[in-house]
Legacy VTK file of the C-alpha trace (Angstrom):
# vtk DataFile Version 3.0
C-alpha trace
ASCII
DATASET POLYDATA
POINTS 475 float
10.084 0.496 37.868
8.193 -1.537 40.465
9.683 -4.811 41.637
6.834 -6.794 40.052
7.327 -5.012 36.734
11.064 -5.668 36.912
10.317 -9.351 37.445
7.988 -9.343 34.422
10.631 -7.606 32.303
13.114 -10.346 33.181
10.505 -13.006 32.414
9.787 -11.556 28.959
13.461 -11.648 28.067
13.867 -15.177 29.411
10.785 -16.361 27.483
12.096 -14.888 24.245
15.498 -16.486 24.801
13.820 -19.887 25.163
12.005 -19.614 21.826
14.805 -18.012 19.828
15.230 -20.956 17.443
16.643 -20.704 14.865
19.056 -18.096 16.127
21.354 -17.928 13.078
21.840 -14.524 11.486
21.038 -14.882 7.789
21.250 -11.431 6.235
24.575 -10.021 5.093
25.273 -6.321 5.725
24.720 -4.006 2.777
26.378 -0.667 2.125
24.652 2.380 0.689
26.030 4.558 -2.124
27.403 6.905 0.547
29.558 4.147 1.991
27.456 3.957 5.150
25.669 0.776 6.285
22.151 0.323 4.887
19.351 -1.097 7.007
17.456 -4.166 5.896
14.058 -2.750 6.914
13.212 0.853 7.712
9.896 1.204 9.553
8.230 4.603 9.291
6.006 5.038 12.330
6.721 4.083 15.932
3.168 3.534 17.131
1.787 0.128 18.046
1.894 -1.197 14.465
5.469 -0.086 13.846
6.643 -1.483 17.180
4.908 -4.823 16.625
6.417 -5.059 13.135
9.887 -4.417 14.554
9.345 -7.134 17.167
8.163 -9.586 14.518
11.243 -8.900 12.412
13.607 -9.319 15.356
12.031 -12.700 16.116
12.785 -13.667 12.502
16.413 -12.621 12.998
16.081 -9.523 10.853
18.026 -7.399 13.312
19.408 -4.631 11.103
16.282 -2.494 11.313
15.353 1.044 12.340
12.054 2.618 13.398
11.478 6.337 12.813
8.702 8.485 14.242
8.185 12.221 13.889
6.637 12.501 17.369
8.516 12.759 20.617
9.067 9.671 22.758
5.811 8.537 24.338
3.592 10.521 21.957
3.725 8.142 19.009
0.364 7.159 17.544
-3.002 8.578 18.656
-3.152 7.649 22.328
-1.839 10.901 23.800
-2.864 13.149 20.930
-6.146 12.897 19.009
-7.601 9.761 20.666
-10.137 11.317 23.035
-11.918 8.324 24.530
-11.208 7.505 28.186
-10.760 3.789 27.415
-9.954 1.566 24.473
-13.010 0.209 22.697
-11.532 -3.268 22.291
-12.344 -5.838 24.992
-9.552 -6.018 27.551
-8.677 -9.630 26.695
-7.915 -8.911 23.012
-4.246 -9.597 22.378
-2.191 -7.608 19.903
1.424 -6.384 19.900
2.462 -9.288 22.144
2.238 -11.616 19.107
1.054 -14.452 21.359
3.847 -14.176 23.956
1.901 -14.460 27.254
4.377 -12.503 29.382
4.291 -9.644 26.856
0.497 -9.143 26.887
-1.197 -6.058 28.248
-2.754 -8.265 30.932
0.676 -9.344 32.182
1.835 -5.717 32.316
-1.345 -4.563 34.085
-1.170 -7.304 36.715
2.504 -6.575 37.381
1.841 -2.865 37.752
-1.551 -2.811 39.510
-2.164 -6.348 40.754
-4.317 -9.289 39.700
-7.403 -7.978 41.470
-7.171 -4.752 39.505
-7.212 -6.777 36.276
-10.257 -8.758 37.404
-12.067 -5.529 38.283
-11.098 -3.822 35.033
-13.811 -3.297 32.442
-11.964 -1.630 29.545
-8.318 -0.568 29.293
-7.761 3.131 30.077
-6.220 4.909 27.119
-3.346 6.312 29.181
-2.555 2.835 30.500
-2.332 1.489 26.956
0.062 4.285 26.023
2.225 3.468 29.065
2.160 -0.234 28.157
3.490 0.566 24.675
6.350 2.566 26.190
7.256 -0.444 28.366
6.866 -2.775 25.362
9.371 -0.724 23.395
11.823 -0.685 26.297
11.590 -4.347 27.314
12.177 -5.437 23.713
14.933 -2.852 23.195
13.425 -1.794 19.885
15.586 0.581 17.796
13.352 3.675 17.599
14.536 7.143 16.668
12.105 9.947 17.530
11.729 13.410 16.046
12.435 12.077 12.566
10.072 12.498 9.605
10.571 10.753 6.252
9.907 13.372 3.566
10.984 11.542 0.412
11.525 7.987 -0.822
13.445 7.313 -4.010
15.280 4.442 -5.725
19.003 4.018 -5.206
21.712 1.784 -6.608
22.004 -1.940 -5.900
18.308 -2.446 -5.220
18.206 -0.066 -2.265
15.730 2.656 -1.396
16.834 6.141 -0.359
14.838 7.808 2.418
15.287 11.501 3.126
14.753 12.129 6.837
14.028 15.512 8.382
14.761 16.259 12.035
15.619 19.297 14.155
19.207 18.924 12.922
18.234 19.186 9.244
17.906 16.555 6.533
19.858 13.318 6.300
19.669 10.286 4.027
19.195 6.649 4.994
19.359 3.629 2.709
17.196 0.554 3.166
16.350 -2.638 1.339
12.702 -2.408 2.361
10.495 0.273 3.870
7.339 -0.316 5.922
4.896 2.576 6.177
3.257 2.040 9.563
1.837 5.538 9.441
-1.590 5.071 10.987
-4.839 6.696 9.974
-3.622 9.392 7.589
-0.644 7.480 6.186
-1.768 7.503 2.530
-3.512 10.859 2.450
-4.901 13.187 5.055
-7.775 14.144 7.288
-10.950 14.888 5.366
-13.156 17.935 5.920
-16.534 17.862 4.093
-16.567 20.087 0.990
-19.204 22.559 2.322
-16.867 23.400 5.240
-13.513 23.670 3.503
-13.703 27.417 2.967
-14.012 28.073 6.705
-10.897 29.357 8.527
-8.882 26.910 10.632
-9.698 29.050 13.666
-13.355 28.060 13.303
-13.277 24.591 11.737
-10.818 21.728 12.307
-10.635 17.985 11.880
-10.830 15.778 14.954
-7.416 14.355 14.075
-5.711 17.657 14.825
-4.771 19.309 18.100
-7.751 21.122 19.628
-7.785 23.535 22.558
-10.982 22.295 24.181
-10.548 24.688 27.098
-11.135 27.544 24.672
-14.564 26.080 23.838
-15.980 26.765 27.284
-19.222 28.697 26.894
-19.147 28.280 23.106
-21.484 26.569 20.667
-19.838 23.553 19.060
-20.971 21.474 16.081
-19.476 18.041 15.521
-19.829 16.620 12.014
-20.037 12.818 11.920
-21.640 10.139 14.043
-18.999 7.476 14.557
-17.183 6.729 17.780
-14.648 9.530 17.224
-17.419 12.090 16.711
-18.993 11.183 20.046
-15.579 11.268 21.748
-14.944 14.820 20.558
-18.452 15.916 21.443
-17.970 14.491 24.937
-14.675 16.305 25.514
-16.237 19.587 24.381
-19.166 19.039 26.753
-16.865 18.165 29.631
-14.846 21.305 28.904
-17.975 23.401 29.452
-19.295 24.042 25.949
-22.604 25.912 26.057
-24.141 23.632 23.455
-22.937 20.731 21.303
-24.801 19.647 18.168
-23.758 16.343 16.611
-24.794 16.112 12.950
-25.312 12.652 11.463
-25.879 12.506 7.706
-27.603 9.112 7.907
-31.316 8.850 8.491
-30.589 6.693 11.535
-27.450 6.589 13.599
-25.397 3.398 13.317
-25.420 1.137 16.353
-23.593 -1.894 14.914
-19.826 -2.323 15.212
-18.831 -4.482 12.191
-15.280 -5.019 13.445
-16.647 -7.110 16.289
-18.104 -9.606 13.812
-14.953 -10.053 11.760
-12.693 -10.738 14.736
-12.235 -14.446 14.197
-9.194 -16.341 12.943
-10.637 -17.391 9.622
-11.470 -13.862 8.529
-8.394 -12.182 9.989
-6.002 -14.742 8.566
-7.518 -15.522 5.179
-9.514 -12.495 4.045
-6.579 -11.239 1.960
-6.532 -14.560 0.080
-10.056 -14.078 -1.283
-10.571 -12.853 -4.835
-11.117 -9.154 -5.475
-14.892 -9.477 -5.755
-15.247 -10.967 -2.299
-12.756 -8.572 -0.726
-14.555 -5.586 -2.231
-17.965 -6.879 -1.156
-16.935 -7.395 2.461
-14.902 -4.223 2.961
-17.422 -2.037 1.160
-20.053 -3.264 3.603
-17.762 -2.769 6.597
-16.374 0.642 5.655
-19.703 2.068 4.533
-21.087 1.155 7.947
-18.267 3.090 9.609
-17.187 2.428 13.188
-20.012 2.032 15.672
-19.843 3.496 19.166
-20.342 1.603 22.438
-23.011 2.459 24.989
-20.708 4.242 27.415
-19.495 6.533 24.617
-23.062 7.628 23.887
-23.886 7.980 27.583
-20.879 10.231 28.050
-22.613 12.750 25.776
-26.273 12.094 26.582
-25.797 12.911 30.278
-25.413 16.571 29.282
-28.660 18.485 28.677
-26.927 20.755 26.149
-26.088 17.817 23.858
-28.259 17.516 20.758
-28.137 14.677 18.215
-29.442 15.382 14.703
-30.027 12.386 12.420
-30.503 12.757 8.678
-28.811 16.163 8.838
-25.862 16.361 6.420
-24.290 19.813 6.084
-25.011 21.238 2.638
-23.513 24.713 3.111
-21.876 26.945 5.703
-21.364 30.667 6.083
-19.456 32.765 8.568
-21.495 35.615 10.058
-21.095 38.159 12.828
-23.267 35.947 15.052
-21.251 32.786 14.314
-21.217 29.985 11.791
-24.498 29.118 10.113
-24.587 25.479 9.033
-27.362 24.695 6.598
-28.424 21.062 6.982
-31.130 18.963 5.387
-33.196 19.640 8.504
-32.599 23.346 8.917
-29.952 25.713 10.243
-27.538 25.052 13.098
-25.637 27.917 14.728
-22.117 27.284 15.990
-18.989 29.109 17.053
-16.687 26.187 16.283
-16.917 23.075 14.079
-15.121 19.769 14.546
-15.149 17.429 11.568
-14.942 13.810 12.709
-15.165 12.761 9.089
-12.379 10.282 8.500
-9.576 10.331 5.980
-9.087 10.800 2.291
-6.813 8.650 0.138
-4.733 11.243 -1.676
-1.182 10.000 -2.067
0.047 13.417 -3.230
-0.642 14.841 0.245
2.156 12.716 1.694
5.632 14.133 0.979
7.268 10.715 1.181
4.951 9.407 -1.564
4.783 12.451 -3.819
7.622 11.375 -6.116
5.732 8.259 -7.277
2.147 8.941 -6.158
0.812 8.959 -9.706
1.961 5.384 -10.286
0.585 3.759 -7.126
-2.147 1.312 -8.133
-5.530 1.923 -6.546
-8.394 -0.496 -6.211
-10.182 1.391 -8.983
-7.277 0.518 -11.285
-7.581 -3.223 -10.681
-11.237 -3.979 -9.975
-14.540 -2.688 -11.311
-17.521 -3.743 -9.177
-21.111 -3.933 -10.326
-22.905 -0.609 -10.453
-24.735 -1.222 -7.193
-21.456 -1.828 -5.341
-19.402 1.070 -6.666
-17.838 3.484 -4.210
-15.393 6.139 -5.367
-13.929 6.650 -1.900
-13.051 2.977 -1.480
-11.720 2.739 -5.018
-9.052 5.266 -4.031
-7.462 2.879 -1.500
-4.095 1.428 -2.596
-4.248 -2.015 -4.176
-1.586 -4.013 -2.332
0.310 -7.197 -3.163
0.119 -10.222 -0.853
3.059 -8.891 1.182
1.438 -5.463 1.747
3.649 -3.976 -0.989
2.626 -1.146 -3.274
1.824 -2.111 -6.863
2.379 -0.090 -10.019
-0.443 1.380 -12.071
1.774 1.286 -15.173
4.161 -1.635 -15.095
7.857 -0.851 -15.375
7.791 2.861 -14.524
8.559 2.537 -10.796
9.308 -1.145 -10.132
11.171 -0.265 -6.931
7.949 0.594 -5.087
7.390 -3.151 -4.606
9.865 -2.787 -1.720
7.563 -0.281 0.017
4.999 -2.007 2.235
1.902 -0.325 3.687
0.837 -1.413 7.177
-1.712 1.208 8.123
-5.411 1.961 7.798
-4.847 2.196 4.036
-4.226 -1.562 3.873
-7.829 -2.249 4.930
-9.303 -2.787 1.459
-6.661 -5.393 0.591
-6.253 -7.083 3.980
-9.278 -6.252 6.088
-8.505 -5.381 9.703
-4.702 -5.249 9.752
-2.497 -2.188 10.181
-3.738 0.013 13.064
-6.086 -2.684 14.430
-5.208 -4.189 17.807
-7.527 -7.146 17.282
-5.784 -8.134 14.023
-2.129 -7.875 15.033
-1.551 -11.502 15.969
-2.417 -12.525 12.393
-1.546 -9.388 10.412
1.988 -8.791 11.703
3.192 -12.362 11.002
1.733 -12.081 7.480
3.616 -8.829 6.912
6.850 -10.206 8.382
6.491 -13.329 6.230
6.264 -11.125 3.143
9.269 -9.048 4.161
11.511 -12.022 4.926
10.375 -13.795 1.752
11.425 -10.789 -0.297
14.763 -10.458 1.448
15.500 -14.168 1.080
14.560 -14.375 -2.604
16.557 -11.258 -3.435
19.652 -12.959 -1.964
19.044 -16.434 -3.376
22.226 -16.457 -5.502
24.307 -15.585 -2.452
22.548 -18.237 -0.364
23.237 -20.841 -3.044
26.897 -19.841 -3.218
27.185 -20.032 0.567
25.616 -23.481 0.572
27.995 -24.684 -2.122
31.039 -23.906 0.024
29.530 -24.975 3.350
31.956 -27.531 4.823
31.406 -27.566 8.586
31.840 -31.175 9.734
29.780 -32.577 12.590
32.003 -35.562 13.366
35.504 -36.923 12.913
36.007 -40.502 11.747
39.338 -42.100 12.686
39.618 -44.500 9.758
42.823 -46.208 10.985
41.213 -47.121 14.316
38.099 -48.465 12.579
40.239 -50.641 10.299
42.122 -52.254 13.234
38.817 -53.392 14.749
LINES 1 476
475 0 1 2 3 4 5 6 7 8 9 10 11 12 13 14 15 16 17 18 19 20 21 22 23 24 25 26 27 28 29 30 31 32 33 34 35 36 37 38 39 40 41 42 43 44 45 46 47 48 49 50 51 52 53 54 55 56 57 58 59 60 61 62 63 64 65 66 67 68 69 70 71 72 73 74 75 76 77 78 79 80 81 82 83 84 85 86 87 88 89 90 91 92 93 94 95 96 97 98 99 100 101 102 103 104 105 106 107 108 109 110 111 112 113 114 115 116 117 118 119 120 121 122 123 124 125 126 127 128 129 130 131 132 133 134 135 136 137 138 139 140 141 142 143 144 145 146 147 148 149 150 151 152 153 154 155 156 157 158 159 160 161 162 163 164 165 166 167 168 169 170 171 172 173 174 175 176 177 178 179 180 181 182 183 184 185 186 187 188 189 190 191 192 193 194 195 196 197 198 199 200 201 202 203 204 205 206 207 208 209 210 211 212 213 214 215 216 217 218 219 220 221 222 223 224 225 226 227 228 229 230 231 232 233 234 235 236 237 238 239 240 241 242 243 244 245 246 247 248 249 250 251 252 253 254 255 256 257 258 259 260 261 262 263 264 265 266 267 268 269 270 271 272 273 274 275 276 277 278 279 280 281 282 283 284 285 286 287 288 289 290 291 292 293 294 295 296 297 298 299 300 301 302 303 304 305 306 307 308 309 310 311 312 313 314 315 316 317 318 319 320 321 322 323 324 325 326 327 328 329 330 331 332 333 334 335 336 337 338 339 340 341 342 343 344 345 346 347 348 349 350 351 352 353 354 355 356 357 358 359 360 361 362 363 364 365 366 367 368 369 370 371 372 373 374 375 376 377 378 379 380 381 382 383 384 385 386 387 388 389 390 391 392 393 394 395 396 397 398 399 400 401 402 403 404 405 406 407 408 409 410 411 412 413 414 415 416 417 418 419 420 421 422 423 424 425 426 427 428 429 430 431 432 433 434 435 436 437 438 439 440 441 442 443 444 445 446 447 448 449 450 451 452 453 454 455 456 457 458 459 460 461 462 463 464 465 466 467 468 469 470 471 472 473 474
């Protein structure tokens, strides 16, 4: 660690010590049915959202927490896996996991590591730098993260606890928790979605952009990328830079989208209060945002357009595909496209049964389609499949009383978008979304213990002063 970064690390810890009020521990230890200590909050996912949630809880003196991530240390989240852009798309001055602590911002880390002039010269944050910043963030805050651990089942347990089955290289173990936060990113409530006309193709010829791809093997090959959002262009660019002979990007829309709706909604009013709107307004806004998809910036397009073998096809949805001796034949609304390999940059599907940790109770998770029916012109089956969340990000039941314990499972991922707007997985929303989540978690923990708090208050007898009555009487 450089001397400047060591100084910043010390400053972060000193700053947090100065604002630690109130410092009193307020949660009593709980024991699981196995006689082992239970955690108050188990966070599934150690990417930026899980880390920020852990930090928010520690600041609220919820210290008996644990973060689990199935990836190895440093490879949590997308930044060193399926994120294939050279830089973040957010402006460099957007704050996020720091939760408004100046010394904990990315800018503070960058200046300590590379100097103030480097920050002034910086346009957008390099993806690898952001990943390194998150590693430092975890270390400077001493967050309790356990890697190589995947939660494969969640079930109710005695005394209001949840039982999480955790799989690691050493086998399966059980942890007990009062609350669980699913900070599981893009695919956290389902999986990556491949368009129906392509699903019969072998995985050696067709993959989703969210999976690991050997781009080196695409040198000299014909590649088709399905989709036209920022991720589609990123994958097309990497294939081109790896030496693909030709890359065709297929956009189903008549005209490619150039607007980035998330830029508009990045203001305090929307980020903080969107979730307090009624269902009609929330549906109207998020339908408009999510149907627009995520726009791409100029440099992302230029990264592809500089290659003469890049071809953009608008109004060209894939309607069928067949595997032939000469390669894949993709039939589109504008004719046939030949390819050796297909990458589907086509988003996610909300299918709770695809997630092993949700499978036990997937059928009773309330969806938006269970709670709200929009006018015919605003209906969207895909968006109706999103989970309908309570005001603390908790899962709700479709049929009341069958699985009441799922109200202690909180979703802080892309799946929370319909209920909360930009929130889990969004850097630009963290400074409002994480405090809202933490507020909901601490509210639930406090209310669940209200009888114990009342009993403790009743016997509280710590005196602040001593009155010497005999001395007062003499005067």
